C-alpha positions in Angstrom: 110.4 -3.1 90.2 111.1 0.6 90.3 107.5 1.3 89.4 106.3 -0.8 92.3 108.5 1.2 94.7 107.3 4.5 93.3 103.7 3.4 93.6 104.2 2.2 97.2 105.9 5.4 98.3 103.3 7.5 96.5 100.5 5.7 98.3 102.1 6.0 101.7 102.8 9.7 101.2 99.3 10.4 99.9 97.7 8.7 102.9 99.7 11.1 105.1 98.6 14.1 103.1 101.6 14.5 100.8 101.5 13.9 97.1 102.6 15.3 93.8 99.9 18.0 94.1 102.0 19.3 97.0 105.0 19.8 94.7 106.7 16.4 95.5 108.6 14.8 92.7 109.5 11.1 92.8 112.5 10.1 90.6 113.9 6.6 90.0 117.4 6.2 91.3 120.0 3.5 91.0 119.7 2.8 94.8 115.9 3.2 95.0 113.9 6.4 94.8 114.7 10.1 95.2 112.1 12.6 96.5 112.6 16.3 95.7 110.4 19.3 96.2 110.6 23.0 95.5 112.3 25.1 98.2 109.2 27.1 99.0 106.8 24.2 99.3 107.0 23.9 103.1 106.6 27.7 103.5 103.6 27.7 101.2 102.0 24.9 103.1 102.6 26.4 106.5 101.5 29.9 105.5 98.8 29.0 103.0 96.3 28.4 105.8 96.3 32.0 106.9 93.1 33.8 105.9 94.9 37.0 104.8 97.1 36.5 101.8 99.5 39.4 101.4 101.2 37.8 98.4 104.3 35.7 98.3 106.7 38.7 98.4 105.3 39.9 101.7 105.3 36.5 103.4 107.9 35.9 106.1 110.7 33.6 105.6 110.3 30.2 107.4 113.6 29.2 108.9 114.3 25.5 108.7 111.3 24.8 106.5 113.1 22.5 104.1 114.7 20.5 106.9 111.3 20.3 108.6 109.6 19.0 105.4 112.4 16.4 105.0 112.1 15.3 108.6 108.3 14.9 108.3 108.6 12.9 105.0 111.3 10.7 106.4 109.2 10.0 109.5 106.2 9.0 107.5 108.2 6.7 105.2 110.1 5.0 108.1 106.8 4.5 110.0 105.6 2.6 106.9 108.7 0.4 106.8 110.8 2.1 104.2 114.4 3.0 104.6 114.6 6.8 104.1 117.5 9.2 104.5 117.4 13.0 104.1 120.4 14.4 102.3 121.7 17.9 103.2 121.3 19.0 99.6 117.6 18.9 100.0 116.4 15.5 98.8 115.4 12.2 100.3 116.7 8.8 99.2 114.2 5.9 99.8 115.3 2.3 99.4 113.2 -0.8 99.0 112.0 -2.3 102.2 112.2 -6.0 102.8 108.4 -6.5 102.4 108.7 -5.1 98.9 111.5 -7.4 97.9 114.4 -5.4 99.2 117.6 -6.7 100.8 
């Protein structure tokens, strides 16, 4: 059952442009699935589109980038019918929706 949930979440996120190539990690959890990502993933994605790359050390800090990434991922998952909650420690808990055999 956990593999089914992981596959469904991975498919939804990939359709929205997020996948493990973007640094997302999906982990089985007793209550469902946990999504984690490196702290600098959101900043890299936001600043990577700029044509001039001054190097990571010279890039400005993006305030609220982690919260913004969590909010975007939660919105995508909820839109697809999943139950998803962002935790202040920087991960998202996703539980099985009713259409996937959840309670």
